[in-house]
PASE-472300 format. One line per field, with one value per atom (N, C-alpha, C): residue in one letter; atom name; z, y, x. Coordinates in Angstrom, 2 decimals. Layout:
aa (A / ...)
at (CA / ...)
pz (Z / ...)
py (Y / ...)
px (X / ...)
***
This chain:
aa (M / M / M / A / A / A / S / S / S / E / E / E / V / V / V / T / T / T / L / L / L / I / I / I / I / I / I / E / E / E / D / D / D / G / G / G / S / S / S / L / L / L / V / V / V / A / A / A / N / N / N / A / A / A / N / N / N / S / S / S / Y / Y / Y / I / I / I / T / T / T / V / V / V / T / T / T / A / A / A / W / W / W / D / D / D / T / T / T / W / W / W / A / A / A / T / T / T / D / D / D / R / R / R / G / G / G / I / I / I / V / V / V / H / H / H / S / S / S / H / H / H / S / S / S / D / D / D / A / A / A / K / K / K / I / I / I / S / S / S / H / H / H / A / A / A / I / I / I / L / L / L / R / R / R / A / A / A / M / M / M / D / D / D / Y / Y / Y / F / F / F / E / E / E / S / S / S / L / L / L / N / N / N / F / F / F / L / L / L / G / G / G / L / L / L / K / K / K / H / H / H / T / T / T / E / E / E / T / T / T / Q / Q / Q / A / A / A / L / L / L / Q / Q / Q / W / W / W / P / P / P / R / R / R / D / D / D / R / R / R / V / V / V / F / F / F / V / V / V / D / D / D / H / H / H / Y / Y / Y / D / D / D / V / V / V / D / D / D / A / A / A / D / D / D / E / E / E / I / I / I / P / P / P / K / K / K / E / E / E / V / V / V / K / K / K / N / N / N / A / A / A / M / M / M / Y / Y / Y / E / E / E / L / L / L / T / T / T / K / K / K / I / I / I / E / E / E / L / L / L / D / D / D / G / G / G / D / D / D / S / S / S / A / A / A / L / L / L / N / N / N / P / P / P / Q / Q / Q / E / E / E / R / R / R / Q / Q / Q / T / T / T / E / E / E / S / S / S / E / E / E / Q / Q / Q / I / I / I / G / G / G / D / D / D / I / I / I / R / R / R / V / V / V / T / T / T / Y / Y / Y / S / S / S / S / S / S / N / N / N / S / S / S / M / M / M / M / M / M / R / R / R / K / K / K / R / R / R / T / T / T / P / P / P / A / A / A / F / F / F / N / N / N / H / H / H / A / A / A / V / V / V / R / R / R / K / K / K / I / I / I / I / I / I / H / H / H / G / G / G / V / V / V / N / N / N / S / S / S / V / V / V / S / S / S / R / R / R / T / T / T)
at (N / CA / C / N / CA / C / N / CA / C / N / CA / C / N / CA / C / N / CA / C / N / CA / C / N / CA / C / N / CA / C / N / CA / C / N / CA / C / N / CA / C / N / CA / C / N / CA / C / N / CA / C / N / CA / C / N / CA / C / N / CA / C / N / CA / C / N / CA / C / N / CA / C / N / CA / C / N / CA / C / N / CA / C / N / CA / C / N / CA / C / N / CA / C / N / CA / C / N / CA / C / N / CA / C / N / CA / C / N / CA / C / N / CA / C / N / CA / C / N / CA / C / N / CA / C / N / CA / C / N / CA / C / N / CA / C / N / CA / C / N / CA / C / N / CA / C / N / CA / C / N / CA / C / N / CA / C / N / CA / C / N / CA / C / N / CA / C / N / CA / C / N / CA / C / N / CA / C / N / CA / C / N / CA / C / N / CA / C / N / CA / C / N / CA / C / N / CA / C / N / CA / C / N / CA / C / N / CA / C / N / CA / C / N / CA / C / N / CA / C / N / CA / C / N / CA / C / N / CA / C / N / CA / C / N / CA / C / N / CA / C / N / CA / C / N / CA / C / N / CA / C / N / CA / C / N / CA / C / N / CA / C / N / CA / C / N / CA / C / N / CA / C / N / CA / C / N / CA / C / N / CA / C / N / CA / C / N / CA / C / N / CA / C / N / CA / C / N / CA / C / N / CA / C / N / CA / C / N / CA / C / N / CA / C / N / CA / C / N / CA / C / N / CA / C / N / CA / C / N / CA / C / N / CA / C / N / CA / C / N / CA / C / N / CA / C / N / CA / C / N / CA / C / N / CA / C / N / CA / C / N / CA / C / N / CA / C / N / CA / C / N / CA / C / N / CA / C / N / CA / C / N / CA / C / N / CA / C / N / CA / C / N / CA / C / N / CA / C / N / CA / C / N / CA / C / N / CA / C / N / CA / C / N / CA / C / N / CA / C / N / CA / C / N / CA / C / N / CA / C / N / CA / C / N / CA / C / N / CA / C / N / CA / C / N / CA / C / N / CA / C / N / CA / C / N / CA / C / N / CA / C / N / CA / C / N / CA / C / N / CA / C / N / CA / C / N / CA / C / N / CA / C / N / CA / C / N / CA / C / N / CA / C / N / CA / C / N / CA / C / N / CA / C / N / CA / C / N / CA / C / N / CA / C / N / CA / C / N / CA / C / N / CA / C / N / CA / C / N / CA / C / N / CA / C / N / CA / C / N / CA / C / N / CA / C / N / CA / C / N / CA / C / N / CA / C / N / CA / C / N / CA / C / N / CA / C)
pz (170.64 / 169.48 / 169.49 / 169.14 / 169.15 / 167.99 / 168.28 / 167.21 / 166.45 / 165.22 / 164.40 / 164.95 / 164.99 / 165.45 / 164.24 / 164.49 / 163.40 / 163.16 / 161.96 / 161.57 / 160.91 / 161.38 / 160.82 / 160.10 / 158.80 / 157.96 / 157.73 / 158.09 / 157.77 / 156.31 / 155.53 / 154.10 / 153.72 / 154.72 / 154.47 / 154.67 / 154.90 / 155.07 / 156.54 / 157.44 / 158.89 / 159.38 / 159.18 / 159.55 / 161.08 / 161.59 / 163.04 / 163.58 / 164.67 / 165.37 / 164.53 / 163.53 / 162.71 / 163.60 / 163.25 / 164.03 / 163.15 / 161.84 / 160.94 / 159.63 / 158.93 / 157.58 / 156.53 / 156.96 / 156.02 / 156.47 / 155.50 / 155.78 / 155.80 / 156.30 / 156.27 / 154.82 / 153.97 / 152.56 / 151.89 / 152.18 / 151.59 / 152.06 / 153.36 / 153.85 / 153.17 / 153.06 / 152.43 / 150.97 / 150.25 / 148.86 / 148.79 / 149.67 / 149.73 / 149.97 / 150.94 / 151.27 / 150.09 / 149.50 / 148.36 / 147.20 / 146.91 / 145.82 / 146.03 / 147.28 / 147.60 / 147.89 / 147.63 / 147.83 / 149.28 / 150.15 / 151.58 / 151.79 / 152.10 / 152.31 / 153.80 / 154.12 / 155.53 / 155.65 / 156.87 / 157.14 / 158.26 / 158.42 / 159.48 / 159.17 / 160.18 / 160.02 / 159.89 / 159.38 / 159.30 / 160.69 / 161.69 / 163.06 / 163.54 / 163.30 / 163.73 / 163.01 / 161.71 / 160.96 / 161.47 / 161.74 / 162.22 / 163.58 / 164.45 / 165.75 / 165.54 / 164.60 / 164.31 / 163.74 / 162.92 / 162.38 / 163.51 / 164.46 / 165.58 / 166.44 / 166.67 / 167.42 / 166.64 / 165.34 / 164.51 / 164.58 / 164.59 / 164.71 / 166.03 / 167.11 / 168.41 / 168.33 / 167.68 / 167.53 / 166.52 / 165.36 / 164.30 / 164.77 / 165.50 / 165.95 / 166.98 / 167.52 / 168.49 / 167.83 / 166.51 / 165.81 / 165.68 / 165.45 / 165.33 / 163.85 / 163.36 / 161.94 / 161.53 / 160.26 / 159.68 / 159.66 / 159.60 / 159.46 / 160.73 / 160.54 / 161.65 / 161.37 / 162.44 / 162.26 / 161.60 / 160.70 / 159.98 / 160.92 / 161.90 / 162.91 / 164.29 / 165.29 / 166.66 / 167.15 / 166.66 / 167.19 / 166.37 / 165.29 / 164.46 / 165.25 / 164.88 / 165.62 / 165.52 / 164.36 / 164.12 / 163.73 / 163.57 / 163.22 / 161.78 / 160.90 / 159.51 / 159.24 / 158.40 / 157.49 / 158.22 / 157.52 / 158.08 / 157.07 / 157.60 / 156.79 / 156.81 / 155.81 / 155.72 / 155.62 / 154.85 / 154.63 / 153.16 / 152.92 / 151.57 / 151.47 / 150.44 / 150.16 / 148.77 / 148.68 / 147.41 / 146.79 / 147.65 / 147.26 / 146.76 / 146.95 / 146.56 / 147.80 / 147.81 / 148.91 / 148.98 / 150.17 / 150.39 / 150.74 / 149.98 / 150.23 / 151.62 / 152.24 / 153.59 / 153.67 / 152.53 / 152.54 / 151.97 / 152.11 / 151.52 / 152.60 / 152.48 / 153.29 / 152.32 / 152.46 / 151.47 / 151.48 / 150.34 / 150.21 / 151.23 / 151.65 / 152.66 / 153.98 / 154.33 / 155.57 / 155.43 / 154.32 / 154.11 / 154.02 / 153.30 / 153.21 / 154.57 / 155.38 / 156.73 / 157.55 / 157.39 / 158.12 / 157.65 / 156.36 / 155.87 / 156.51 / 156.51 / 157.08 / 158.59 / 159.31 / 160.75 / 161.08 / 160.26 / 160.49 / 160.30 / 159.28 / 159.08 / 160.27 / 160.76 / 161.94 / 163.12 / 163.32 / 164.41 / 164.22 / 163.02 / 162.75 / 162.88 / 162.63 / 162.78 / 164.25 / 165.15 / 166.57 / 167.01 / 166.19 / 166.51 / 166.85 / 167.50 / 167.80 / 168.57 / 168.16 / 168.90 / 170.24 / 170.43 / 171.68 / 172.71 / 172.28 / 173.21 / 174.10 / 175.35 / 176.21 / 175.64 / 175.86 / 175.40 / 176.47 / 175.99 / 176.91 / 177.28 / 178.21 / 178.64 / 177.45 / 177.54 / 176.48 / 176.84 / 175.92 / 176.16 / 175.91 / 176.90 / 176.75 / 176.12 / 176.53 / 175.99 / 176.24 / 175.24 / 175.37 / 174.67 / 175.25 / 174.60 / 174.69 / 173.54 / 173.47 / 172.71 / 173.41 / 172.78 / 172.32 / 171.04 / 170.49 / 169.94 / 169.96 / 169.41 / 170.53 / 170.29 / 171.29 / 170.62 / 171.25 / 170.75 / 171.81 / 171.41 / 172.31 / 171.63 / 172.33 / 171.81 / 172.51 / 171.79 / 172.43 / 173.45 / 174.43 / 175.52 / 175.07 / 173.91 / 173.44 / 172.29 / 172.07 / 171.00 / 171.39 / 170.39 / 170.63 / 170.28 / 170.92 / 170.68 / 169.42 / 169.03 / 167.88 / 166.57 / 165.56 / 164.22 / 163.72 / 162.97 / 162.32 / 161.17 / 160.93 / 159.89 / 158.91 / 158.02 / 157.07 / 156.19 / 155.89 / 155.03 / 155.69 / 156.99 / 157.69 / 157.72 / 158.06 / 158.09 / 156.74 / 155.68 / 154.33 / 154.04 / 154.46 / 154.18 / 154.91 / 156.10 / 156.93 / 156.85 / 156.22 / 156.26 / 155.72 / 154.79 / 154.18 / 154.95 / 155.99 / 156.68 / 158.16 / 158.68 / 160.09 / 160.21 / 161.35 / 161.67 / 162.03 / 161.59 / 161.99 / 163.49 / 164.08 / 165.53 / 165.96 / 165.18 / 165.57 / 164.83 / 164.27 / 163.49 / 164.35 / 163.92 / 164.56 / 163.48 / 163.82 / 162.82 / 163.43 / 162.55 / 162.95 / 162.15 / 162.77 / 162.03 / 162.00)
py (100.69 / 100.95 / 100.00 / 100.53 / 99.74 / 98.75 / 97.57 / 96.57 / 96.78 / 96.31 / 96.44 / 95.56 / 96.09 / 95.31 / 94.66 / 93.63 / 92.95 / 93.63 / 94.12 / 94.70 / 93.61 / 93.46 / 92.49 / 93.31 / 93.20 / 94.11 / 93.62 / 94.49 / 94.24 / 94.62 / 93.67 / 93.91 / 93.87 / 93.77 / 93.68 / 92.29 / 91.32 / 89.93 / 89.53 / 90.51 / 90.27 / 89.44 / 89.96 / 89.30 / 89.23 / 88.04 / 87.86 / 88.66 / 89.33 / 90.11 / 91.24 / 91.71 / 92.81 / 94.02 / 94.75 / 95.94 / 97.15 / 97.03 / 98.14 / 97.96 / 99.08 / 99.07 / 99.28 / 99.67 / 99.95 / 99.26 / 99.02 / 98.44 / 99.54 / 99.20 / 100.12 / 100.44 / 99.43 / 99.63 / 100.56 / 100.36 / 101.22 / 102.66 / 102.86 / 104.22 / 104.85 / 104.09 / 104.61 / 104.99 / 104.18 / 104.49 / 105.75 / 105.85 / 107.04 / 108.29 / 108.22 / 109.36 / 109.73 / 108.73 / 108.98 / 109.61 / 109.11 / 109.65 / 111.13 / 111.58 / 112.96 / 113.82 / 113.26 / 114.01 / 114.19 / 113.35 / 113.41 / 112.60 / 113.30 / 112.66 / 112.38 / 111.18 / 110.82 / 109.80 / 109.63 / 108.63 / 107.69 / 107.54 / 106.69 / 105.22 / 104.45 / 103.00 / 102.37 / 101.16 / 100.43 / 100.26 / 100.03 / 99.86 / 101.13 / 102.28 / 103.54 / 103.78 / 103.48 / 103.67 / 102.73 / 101.48 / 100.52 / 100.95 / 101.48 / 101.99 / 103.20 / 104.08 / 105.25 / 104.84 / 103.80 / 103.30 / 102.83 / 102.09 / 101.61 / 102.75 / 103.77 / 104.95 / 105.67 / 105.79 / 106.42 / 105.61 / 104.29 / 103.42 / 103.65 / 103.84 / 104.10 / 105.29 / 106.34 / 107.52 / 107.27 / 106.73 / 106.52 / 105.68 / 104.62 / 103.71 / 104.35 / 105.51 / 106.19 / 107.14 / 107.30 / 108.23 / 107.66 / 108.55 / 108.20 / 108.02 / 106.79 / 106.50 / 106.38 / 106.60 / 106.37 / 104.87 / 104.50 / 103.11 / 102.30 / 100.99 / 100.04 / 99.06 / 98.60 / 97.55 / 96.35 / 95.68 / 94.55 / 93.40 / 93.13 / 92.12 / 92.68 / 92.16 / 92.62 / 92.27 / 91.19 / 90.68 / 91.04 / 91.80 / 92.12 / 92.95 / 92.83 / 93.46 / 94.98 / 95.51 / 96.95 / 97.52 / 98.82 / 99.50 / 99.23 / 98.93 / 98.62 / 97.18 / 96.50 / 96.97 / 97.31 / 98.11 / 98.58 / 98.40 / 98.36 / 98.30 / 99.68 / 99.89 / 101.12 / 102.38 / 102.30 / 103.45 / 103.84 / 105.11 / 105.66 / 106.73 / 106.65 / 107.67 / 108.21 / 109.50 / 110.14 / 109.49 / 109.15 / 108.58 / 107.14 / 106.48 / 105.09 / 104.23 / 103.08 / 102.15 / 101.55 / 101.57 / 100.92 / 99.47 / 98.54 / 97.13 / 96.74 / 95.80 / 95.36 / 94.59 / 94.23 / 93.55 / 94.46 / 95.76 / 96.74 / 97.68 / 98.01 / 99.08 / 100.25 / 101.28 / 102.36 / 103.13 / 103.74 / 104.51 / 105.64 / 106.16 / 107.23 / 106.77 / 105.51 / 104.95 / 104.92 / 104.41 / 104.31 / 105.69 / 106.62 / 107.97 / 108.64 / 108.46 / 109.02 / 108.41 / 107.11 / 106.45 / 106.91 / 107.14 / 107.67 / 109.03 / 109.89 / 111.22 / 111.15 / 110.33 / 110.20 / 109.65 / 108.72 / 108.17 / 109.25 / 110.08 / 111.20 / 112.15 / 112.44 / 113.31 / 112.71 / 111.41 / 110.72 / 110.88 / 110.60 / 110.69 / 112.11 / 113.11 / 114.52 / 114.97 / 114.10 / 114.43 / 115.24 / 115.28 / 116.06 / 115.17 / 114.07 / 113.11 / 113.72 / 113.36 / 113.76 / 113.05 / 112.02 / 111.27 / 111.83 / 112.73 / 113.31 / 114.33 / 114.45 / 115.48 / 116.87 / 117.77 / 119.14 / 119.92 / 120.77 / 121.64 / 122.81 / 123.62 / 124.77 / 125.65 / 126.32 / 127.25 / 128.63 / 129.24 / 130.54 / 131.64 / 132.47 / 133.62 / 134.79 / 134.98 / 136.09 / 135.85 / 136.17 / 136.11 / 137.32 / 137.84 / 138.96 / 138.78 / 138.93 / 138.90 / 140.15 / 141.08 / 142.37 / 143.04 / 143.41 / 144.07 / 143.09 / 141.80 / 140.80 / 140.25 / 140.33 / 139.86 / 138.89 / 137.74 / 136.74 / 136.46 / 136.46 / 136.14 / 135.09 / 133.99 / 132.94 / 133.01 / 132.68 / 132.65 / 131.53 / 131.66 / 130.70 / 129.30 / 129.17 / 127.83 / 127.34 / 127.99 / 127.55 / 126.29 / 125.51 / 124.27 / 124.49 / 123.71 / 123.82 / 123.05 / 122.05 / 121.24 / 121.97 / 121.56 / 122.10 / 121.59 / 122.40 / 121.96 / 121.03 / 120.04 / 119.08 / 118.96 / 119.94 / 119.89 / 118.65 / 118.11 / 116.91 / 115.73 / 115.55 / 114.47 / 114.76 / 115.98 / 116.33 / 116.10 / 116.43 / 116.21 / 114.71 / 113.93 / 112.49 / 111.77 / 112.22 / 111.50 / 112.06 / 113.19 / 113.89 / 113.08 / 112.16 / 111.40 / 110.13 / 109.78 / 108.51 / 108.66 / 109.89 / 110.09 / 111.00 / 110.91 / 111.83 / 113.16 / 114.24 / 115.57 / 115.75 / 116.67 / 116.91 / 117.22 / 117.99 / 118.41 / 117.65 / 116.50 / 115.78 / 114.78 / 114.49 / 113.52 / 112.52 / 111.24 / 110.25 / 109.18 / 108.50 / 107.36 / 106.15 / 105.00 / 103.78 / 102.83)
px (118.61 / 117.79 / 116.60 / 115.43 / 114.21 / 114.21 / 113.73 / 113.63 / 112.33 / 112.33 / 111.14 / 110.03 / 108.83 / 107.69 / 107.04 / 106.28 / 105.59 / 104.26 / 104.08 / 102.81 / 101.98 / 100.76 / 99.82 / 98.76 / 98.71 / 97.94 / 96.51 / 95.56 / 94.15 / 93.94 / 93.45 / 93.23 / 91.76 / 90.89 / 89.46 / 88.91 / 89.80 / 89.36 / 89.28 / 89.26 / 89.18 / 90.36 / 91.54 / 92.78 / 92.88 / 93.12 / 93.24 / 94.42 / 94.21 / 95.25 / 95.84 / 95.11 / 95.60 / 95.89 / 96.95 / 97.30 / 97.64 / 97.43 / 97.72 / 96.96 / 96.83 / 96.26 / 97.35 / 98.55 / 99.64 / 100.92 / 101.81 / 103.11 / 104.17 / 105.34 / 106.47 / 106.82 / 106.85 / 107.17 / 106.16 / 104.88 / 103.85 / 104.03 / 104.32 / 104.54 / 105.76 / 106.83 / 108.05 / 107.80 / 107.05 / 106.71 / 105.86 / 104.86 / 104.00 / 104.85 / 105.76 / 106.61 / 107.52 / 108.15 / 109.05 / 108.30 / 107.10 / 106.29 / 105.95 / 105.97 / 105.63 / 106.86 / 108.03 / 109.26 / 109.64 / 109.10 / 109.43 / 110.71 / 111.77 / 113.07 / 113.22 / 113.63 / 113.81 / 114.94 / 115.40 / 116.43 / 115.98 / 114.67 / 114.13 / 114.36 / 114.69 / 114.84 / 113.45 / 113.43 / 112.16 / 111.56 / 112.40 / 111.91 / 111.22 / 111.83 / 111.23 / 109.90 / 109.85 / 108.61 / 107.53 / 107.88 / 106.87 / 106.32 / 107.17 / 106.68 / 105.78 / 106.14 / 105.32 / 103.96 / 103.95 / 102.68 / 101.78 / 102.33 / 101.51 / 101.00 / 101.83 / 101.36 / 100.26 / 100.43 / 99.41 / 98.11 / 98.23 / 97.06 / 96.34 / 97.09 / 96.47 / 95.53 / 95.97 / 95.13 / 94.00 / 94.33 / 93.36 / 92.18 / 92.46 / 91.41 / 90.47 / 90.84 / 89.98 / 88.97 / 89.05 / 88.17 / 86.75 / 85.81 / 84.39 / 84.05 / 84.17 / 84.02 / 82.55 / 82.32 / 81.01 / 80.73 / 79.46 / 79.08 / 79.26 / 79.28 / 79.38 / 80.51 / 81.18 / 82.18 / 81.50 / 82.22 / 81.65 / 81.28 / 82.14 / 81.83 / 82.19 / 81.55 / 81.79 / 83.18 / 83.74 / 85.00 / 86.24 / 86.09 / 87.25 / 88.26 / 89.51 / 90.60 / 90.61 / 90.25 / 90.33 / 88.97 / 88.91 / 87.66 / 87.21 / 88.12 / 87.79 / 88.11 / 87.35 / 86.32 / 85.01 / 84.17 / 82.92 / 81.78 / 80.58 / 79.36 / 78.69 / 77.84 / 77.04 / 77.89 / 78.97 / 79.83 / 79.74 / 79.53 / 79.49 / 80.56 / 81.38 / 82.39 / 82.08 / 81.90 / 81.53 / 80.30 / 79.34 / 78.04 / 78.13 / 79.27 / 79.42 / 79.64 / 78.98 / 79.07 / 80.47 / 81.06 / 82.36 / 82.07 / 82.62 / 82.38 / 82.87 / 82.17 / 82.50 / 83.81 / 84.39 / 85.69 / 86.77 / 86.58 / 87.49 / 88.03 / 89.28 / 89.88 / 90.03 / 89.21 / 89.25 / 90.55 / 90.86 / 92.10 / 92.14 / 90.99 / 90.96 / 91.55 / 91.33 / 91.91 / 93.43 / 93.90 / 95.35 / 95.99 / 95.36 / 95.91 / 95.99 / 94.97 / 94.98 / 96.11 / 96.33 / 97.41 / 98.78 / 98.95 / 100.23 / 100.50 / 99.49 / 99.65 / 99.92 / 99.16 / 99.37 / 100.75 / 101.23 / 102.57 / 103.62 / 103.47 / 104.39 / 104.35 / 103.15 / 103.01 / 103.76 / 103.61 / 104.33 / 105.84 / 106.32 / 107.75 / 108.27 / 107.42 / 107.80 / 107.78 / 107.29 / 107.26 / 106.06 / 105.01 / 103.82 / 102.62 / 102.84 / 101.80 / 100.63 / 99.43 / 98.24 / 98.17 / 98.99 / 99.00 / 99.98 / 100.87 / 101.83 / 101.16 / 101.62 / 101.04 / 101.33 / 100.40 / 100.61 / 101.36 / 102.23 / 102.95 / 102.05 / 102.51 / 101.71 / 101.39 / 100.26 / 99.90 / 100.42 / 101.12 / 101.73 / 100.71 / 100.48 / 99.59 / 100.35 / 101.61 / 102.37 / 103.85 / 104.66 / 106.12 / 106.69 / 107.77 / 108.42 / 109.93 / 110.57 / 112.03 / 112.43 / 113.01 / 113.34 / 112.06 / 112.02 / 110.83 / 109.80 / 110.10 / 109.19 / 108.31 / 107.01 / 106.05 / 105.07 / 104.84 / 103.90 / 102.86 / 101.58 / 100.48 / 99.62 / 99.33 / 98.48 / 97.13 / 96.08 / 94.76 / 94.74 / 93.85 / 93.83 / 93.44 / 92.81 / 92.44 / 93.33 / 94.49 / 95.37 / 96.11 / 96.47 / 97.20 / 98.67 / 99.54 / 100.97 / 101.37 / 100.59 / 100.96 / 100.67 / 101.41 / 101.15 / 99.80 / 99.12 / 97.89 / 98.27 / 97.46 / 97.78 / 96.62 / 96.48 / 95.37 / 95.40 / 96.57 / 96.64 / 95.93 / 96.10 / 95.40 / 93.90 / 93.53 / 92.11 / 91.45 / 92.15 / 91.63 / 91.49 / 92.47 / 92.46 / 91.32 / 90.98 / 90.03 / 88.60 / 88.41 / 87.13 / 85.95 / 86.18 / 85.09 / 84.72 / 85.48 / 85.23 / 84.93 / 84.91 / 84.57 / 83.37 / 82.71 / 81.62 / 82.25 / 81.65 / 82.11 / 81.90 / 82.62 / 82.55 / 81.13 / 80.41 / 79.05 / 77.95 / 78.27 / 77.26 / 76.49 / 75.28 / 74.43 / 74.03 / 74.02 / 73.64 / 72.76 / 72.01 / 71.19 / 71.68 / 71.63 / 71.99 / 70.83)
***
């Protein structure tokens, strides 16, 4: 069984060696508040948080990192959410909400970091036939994550100047 890893939480004060924006307790509270029942150990949740962080930190965020040497992508400068400036010493709720959703995705086994299996063009079992488009993905769509992160990342087709 995997041992629990130490999460070092970035709170906006540029915490040295930070590796997460959320704690296991915060994720568990978030899940409970939404009626998400689980039996995951703290160790499993902490590993899922770190895997979620691996993906989250690869996104193309709005604004600029506050300092060149900070451990994580947040805190950031020149970020506006709903037309309000996000303070450079703040981790916005959108970051945390995205991390809660990504952690759940990890725990559900639908990680964006996992290799994709072959794409099925056509399958038939008896009278039931399924055909997927050639560009379909095997993973479940996660609108909750997309909704959580939409205000803090650049869109796929967007262009920006800083």
